[in-house]
C-alpha positions in Angstrom: 28.8 5.9 -12.5 25.5 4.8 -11.1 22.4 6.3 -12.5 20.6 6.2 -9.2 20.5 9.2 -6.9 18.7 9.1 -3.6 17.7 12.4 -1.9 17.6 11.4 1.7 17.9 12.6 5.3 19.5 10.4 7.8 16.6 10.5 10.4 13.8 10.1 7.8 12.0 6.8 8.4 10.7 6.9 4.8 14.2 7.4 3.4 15.5 4.6 5.7 13.0 2.2 4.1 14.2 3.1 0.6 17.9 2.7 1.6 17.1 -0.8 3.0 15.4 -1.7 -0.3 18.3 -0.4 -2.4 20.8 -2.3 -0.2 18.8 -5.6 -0.3 18.8 -5.4 -4.1 22.5 -4.7 -4.2 22.0 -1.4 -6.0 24.6 1.3 -5.9 23.4 4.8 -5.6 24.6 8.4 -5.0 23.5 9.8 -1.6 22.2 13.3 -1.9 21.6 14.8 1.6 18.6 17.1 2.2 18.8 18.6 5.6 15.2 18.8 7.0 16.3 20.7 10.1 17.5 23.6 7.9 14.4 23.4 5.6 16.4 22.4 2.5 13.4 20.4 1.5 11.5 23.7 0.8 14.2 25.3 -1.3 13.2 26.0 -5.0 15.9 23.7 -6.3 14.6 20.7 -4.3 10.9 21.5 -5.0 11.7 21.1 -8.7 12.6 17.5 -7.8 9.8 16.8 -5.3 7.0 19.5 -5.3 5.6 18.4 -2.0 8.9 19.0 -0.2 9.4 15.6 1.4 12.1 13.0 1.3 13.0 10.6 -0.1 13.1 11.3 -3.8 14.9 9.0 -6.4 16.4 9.9 -9.7 17.0 7.0 -12.1 18.7 8.7 -15.0 16.2 11.2 -16.3 13.3 9.7 -14.3 12.4 11.3 -11.0 10.1 9.7 -8.4 9.1 10.6 -4.9 7.2 8.8 -2.0 8.9 5.8 -0.4 6.1 3.3 -1.3 6.1 4.4 -5.0 9.9 4.3 -5.1 10.2 0.8 -3.6 7.5 -0.5 -5.9 9.4 1.0 -8.9 12.6 -0.7 -7.7 10.8 -4.0 -7.2 9.5 -3.9 -10.8 12.8 -2.7 -12.4 15.3 -4.7 -10.4 13.9 -8.2 -9.7 16.9 -9.4 -7.6 15.9 -10.1 -4.0 12.1 -9.8 -4.5 10.4 -7.7 -1.8 7.0 -9.4 -2.4 6.4 -13.1 -1.9 4.7 -15.1 -4.7 2.0 -16.4 -2.4 -1.0 -14.2 -2.8 -2.1 -14.2 0.8 1.4 -13.6 2.1 1.8 -10.8 -0.4 -1.5 -9.2 0.8 -0.3 -9.3 4.4 2.9 -7.5 3.3 0.8 -4.8 1.7 -1.4 -4.5 4.8 1.5 -4.1 7.1 3.2 -1.6 4.8 -0.1 0.4 4.6 -0.5 0.5 8.4 3.0 1.8 8.7 3.0 4.3 5.9 -0.5 5.7 6.2 -1.6 5.2 9.8 1.6 5.7 11.7 4.4 7.4 9.8 2.4 10.5 8.7 1.5 11.2 12.4 5.1 11.4 13.5 6.5 13.5 10.6 8.7 16.4 11.5 6.2 19.2 10.6 3.5 17.7 12.9 5.9 17.3 15.8 7.3 20.8 15.4 3.7 22.2 15.3 2.8 20.3 18.5 6.0 21.4 20.3 5.5 25.0 19.3 1.8 25.2 20.2 1.7 22.9 23.2 4.9 21.5 24.7 7.6 18.9 24.4 5.7 16.7 26.8 2.6 16.8 24.6 4.8 16.0 21.6 6.1 12.8 23.3 2.6 11.9 24.5 1.4 12.2 20.9 4.2 10.0 19.5 3.7 7.4 22.2 0.0 7.2 21.6 0.2 6.7 17.8 3.2 4.3 18.0 1.4 2.3 20.6 -1.8 2.0 18.6 0.0 0.9 15.5 2.4 -1.5 17.2 -0.4 -3.1 19.1 -2.2 -3.8 15.8 0.9 -5.2 14.1 1.8 -7.4 17.1 -1.6 -9.1 16.7 -1.6 -9.1 12.9 1.8 -10.7 12.6 1.3 -13.4 15.2 0.1 -15.9 12.6 2.6 -15.0 9.9 6.0 -14.2 11.4 9.0 -16.4 11.1 12.5 -15.1 11.5 11.1 -11.9 9.9 7.6 -10.3 9.7 6.0 -12.7 7.2 8.4 -15.7 7.2 12.1 -16.4 7.0 12.9 -13.9 4.2 12.9 -10.1 4.3 10.0 -8.7 2.4 8.1 -5.4 2.1 6.7 -5.5 5.6 10.1 -5.6 7.1 11.4 -2.8 4.9 8.8 -0.5 6.4 8.7 -1.9 9.9 12.3 -1.6 11.0 12.6 2.2 10.4 9.5 2.8 12.6 10.8 0.6 15.4 14.2 2.3 15.2 12.7 5.7 15.3 10.6 4.8 18.4 13.8 4.7 20.4 14.4 8.4 19.9 11.3 9.0 22.0 12.1 6.4 24.7 9.2 4.3 23.6 8.8 1.1 25.7 8.8 -1.9 23.3 8.4 -4.4 26.1 4.7 -4.8 25.5 5.4 -6.0 22.0 7.6 -9.1 22.2 7.1 -10.2 18.6 8.1 -6.8 17.2 11.0 -6.6 19.6 12.3 -10.0 18.4 12.0 -8.9 14.8 13.9 -5.7 15.6 16.8 -7.8 17.0 16.8 -9.9 13.9 16.9 -6.8 11.6 19.9 -5.5 13.5 21.9 -8.5 12.3 21.2 -7.9 8.6 24.1 -6.2 6.8 21.9 -4.5 4.2 19.8 -3.0 7.1 22.9 -2.1 9.2 24.3 -0.1 6.3 21.0 1.8 5.9 20.7 2.8 9.6 20.4 6.5 10.3 23.6 6.6 12.3 25.6 5.2 9.3 24.6 7.8 6.8 27.0 10.5 5.5 24.8 13.3 6.8 24.5 11.9 10.3 26.1 14.2 12.9 29.4 13.0 14.3 27.8 12.5 17.8 25.4 9.9 16.4 28.2 7.7 15.0 
């Protein structure tokens, strides 16, 4: 029996990142689905695990941790196989910068509660416009930032922290018919990610709580 339990939702970009990290490190875990569409994240039993009511959350035995960045850093420290941070200080710093842009400047702006609020108070068109605006701003910055660092993947020929957070956002962008043609470097990276078994297994459509129509 594995001691790792991941509270996840198939469409969550944050949970997708943690699934990639777990798979890259070859760690077995129990998948605990939390349906964000039916507000299971706000039920008392889940709030005992994660008081802010987001996914993902990770249980490692008696230890409980939430927030994708914190979870991945914990996994990196405890399970050193397939390091997610390079040894080179400057390359490591770029990975932190990319991860920060994705998790603090992009991901929060396209979270489900914000999109529901925009749709309810404005319109579906305004929701899509909002998503396109903030994805475009972030992707434009990343396209420039990674020009001098990318190899097969974001910061070289190995998958690191930047990739773990970048792939889920690119994948999510397609739900909103976002045009990636303006970002040839990111588009190339996305094609490379789709060939990695650890990433394929972590994709939303391959999760046990994904609706049959997405499989």
